[in-house]
N, C-alpha and C positions, 0 to 999 in steps of 0.2 A: 228823716227830719224829726227833731224833737217838736212835738206839738205842745204848746204852753197853754194850760187850762187852769181853772180854779182847782184848789186842792181837793175839794169834796164834790166835784161834778160827778154824778152817778155813772156816766158812761166811761169815765177815766179807768175804772177797774176792768171793764170789758176790753178796752183798747190795750191795756197792759197784758191781759190774758192772751191777746192775739199777737203779742210780741211787737207791738207798735210802741216806739219810744215816746213816752209822754212825760213832759217835764213840769213839775209843779212850780208854783209862784216863787217858793223859797229858793230853789236851785237856780231858776232862771235869773233871779235878781243878782246872783253872784257871778254871772258870765259877762265878760266885758265886751259884748257885741250889741248891735242894735237888731232886735228881732224884726221880722216882717210883720206888720200890723194888718190883720185881716178882720173885717167886719162881716158878720153873717146875719142877714135879715131872714129869719126862719118863719115862713108863712105856712108851713105844713102843719096839719092838725096834731100829729104825733111828734112833738118836738124832740123827744129824746131819741127816737129812731133816726130822725134826720140829723141830729147832732152827731150820732155815731157814724152814719154814712159819710157825712162831709168831713169829719175829722179823720176818718180812715183814708179818704181820698186825698187829703192834704199831707199825708205822712210819708211821702216817697222822694223827698229831696233832702240834702244836708242842711237846709236853712232852718233856723229857729222861727217858728210862727206863733205869734201871739193872737189868739182868736177872741174877739168880742162878740157875744151874742146880743142881737138887737131885736126889740119887740115893738109892735105897733101900740100906740096909746089909744087909738080910735077903735080897737077891736079887742074883745075878750075871748080868749081861747077856751073852748069847751072840752077839749080832749087831753089837756095837760094840766096838772095841778097848778093852782095859783101860786102856791108856795115855791114850786120849782121855777116858775117864770120870774117871779119877783126876786128870787135869790140869785139867779144866774143870768138874767137878761137885763140889758140897759134900755130904757126908753129912748126914742130918737132924740128927744129934747136934751138929754144928758150928753149926747155925743155930737150934737150939731156943730160945735166949735172945734171938733177934732178933725184930724186928717188921717186917712188910711192908705196904705200901700195898695191893698186890694179889698174888694167888697163883693159879697155873693148875695144875690136875691133868689130865693128858692121858688119853686112852684107853689100852687095853692089849689084846693079843690073847688074853684069858683069859675072854671073856664067857660061854662055855658051861660054865665051871666054877662051882660054888657059891662065893659070895664067901669063905666060911670056908676053902675048900680052896686058895685062892691062897696061895703060899708067903710073900708079904709082907703078907697081909691085916692081921695084928695091928699091924704098923708103920704101915700106911696108916690104920688106925683111929686110931692115936696122932696121926698128922699131921692128920687131919681134925678131931679134937678140939682140937688145938693151934691150928688156924685160927680157932676161935671167939674166942680171946683175943689172938691175935698178928697177925691179918690184917684189913684193912678190908673187902675183898670177895674172895671166892674164886670162880673160874670153873672149872667142871668140864666136861670134854669127853668125849662118847661113853661108853665104859665107865666113865670117871671120873665122869660124870654119874649113871650107874646106881648106881655104888658110893656116891656122895655121898647120893643120895636114899634108898638102903637104910640107910646109917649114920645119917643125921640124922633121917629121917622113917619108917623101918621099912617102906618099900614095896619089895617084891622085884621083880626082873626075871622075865621069862618067855621061853622060847625061841620063836622064830618058825618057821613051817612050812618056810621056806627063807630063805637069806641075803637081806637087804635091801641091794641094791647098786645105786647109780645116783644121778642128780640129780633131785630131786623138787620139785614146786610146793608152796609153803606159803602160808598166809594169815596176816596179822597179826590177832591176836585183841583186843588192847587197845592202841590207838594212843596213849593218853595216858601210857603208861609210857615214860620217857626211853630205856630200853634199845633200843626199836624206833623211836625218833625218826628220821625221814628214810627209813624203809623204804617201799617200794611196797606196795600192797594185797596183791599176789602176788609172791613172789620164789622163786628157785631155791636149793637147797642140797644138798650131797652127803651121802649116808649109806653106811655100810659096816659092817653088823653082823648078827649072828645072833639077837640078843635085843632086847627092848624093855621099857620100864616101862609097864604097862597104863594107857592114857589114862583109863579110867573111874575108876581109883584116884587118879590125880592130880587129876582133876576133883572128886572127892569130898573131897579134903583141903583144908580151908580155909586151911591154912598156906601153900599153894603157889598161885601165880598163873601160869596158862598164857598165854604171850605170842604163840606162833605154833605152828601145827600143819599137818598134811598129811593128806589123805584116804588116800593110799597109805602114808606113812611115819609117821603118828602125830604125837606131840608132838615138836616141834623145840626149843623154847625155853621155859623156865619159871624162876621165881625164888621166893625166900622171904626172910623177914626183911628186907624193903625193899631187897633187893639185896646183902645180906651173903653170900648163897649163890645162885649162878646156875648153871643146868644147861643145857648145849647137847647135845642127843642125837645130832647129826650131826657132820660134820667141815668146818665152814666154812673152816678153815685149809688144806685140801687144795689142792695146785696142780693145774695142768691134767692132768698125767699120773699122778697118784697112783692113781686107780681103775684106770687102764690097767695100771700096774705090778702092782697086786694081782691083777687078772684074769689077766694072763699068768703071774704066779707060780703061781696056783692051777692054771692049765692045765698048767704044767710039772710040777706035783705029781700030775697025773692026777685032780684033784678034779672036773673037768668043770663048772666054774661057769657060771651063766647070764651072758649079756652084760649089763653094767651098763646100767640103763634110762636113757633120755633123755640119753645121754652121747656115743656115737659117731654121726656123721651116717649116716643110713640103718641104724643099728644094726649097722654093719660095723666090727669091730675093726681092720680095715686102714686105716680113715680116722682122721685126726687128731681127737682129742676137742675138743669145743667148750667153751670156758670161759664159763659163764653165771652164776657166783655170786660172782665176786671183789668187785664193788662192794658188795653187801650184807654180805659177810664183813668187808670193811674197815669198813663202817659199824657193824657189831656191836661190833668191838673198839674202835673209836674212842669209841662211846657208853659202853662199859664203862669205859674209862680215864677219860673225862671226867666222867660223871655218877655213877659208883659208886666211883671211886677218887679222882681228883684233887679233885672238889668236896666230898668227904666226909672224906677222911683228914685227921688233924690235922697241922699243920706240924711239930710236935715229936712224932714217933712214940713216943718213949719217955717223954714227959712227960704224955701224955694217955691215960687208960685207954679201951679200946674199950667 
């Protein structure tokens, strides 16, 4: 799939070096098709790392995807330059009247805080309400999934005894659902979090369908409203070294974290991490774009009510 981005977006060069088809604004303007419009609300502190991971994940279908990066106005990022954010990100106010085929809400390093104490919670509530009428399908990741389930369905997160960090085995629960089409019976996926949404509460809620879970990591993937709301509890978009970087960052802070499980050969952080989840991660994003965005969204986004 050609990913359509701004001409001077820094991660564009990295994507091209990885042989990912990136189309700039000039070339896209000369193609007589309607691209799929995807909004990305990036709540992660290292914006450019997440941009690269998400764009890489969206690059495996023949669709043309036009990505709009969205930022909070009620929060100032401390880990990404202000110039980058103001150049490449749109404030929510400027897209409020737009409609999107798909929308992605990322995780954020605030999971131990009650939702209402997060400084941008009210704005995030406003955005999640807005997605009900302006977005065909919304994909929530990690903390974004916990926040979405809490806002839409009233199920709160709970803190784990220790951080869940590593790459875990998951089983597919409902193979007839298109979101997991092509998945193996068992697949691997990364998690990195201190909290979880209780599986028993998700199981008990008839509005929510669980599609994949893990004995160790709990629910990985669930959905509601026939795919209008999709929740991914882990980080399938993570690249090979993301967990490694997080582990070494925490070591440097003196946190003394546990070694990520099922990640380093022989559980030795000196060894190169093994990448075991990329194929299923790509499959997940491809299925979302195809079955829950492209096949469902109206050709005229503004002429057809959701």
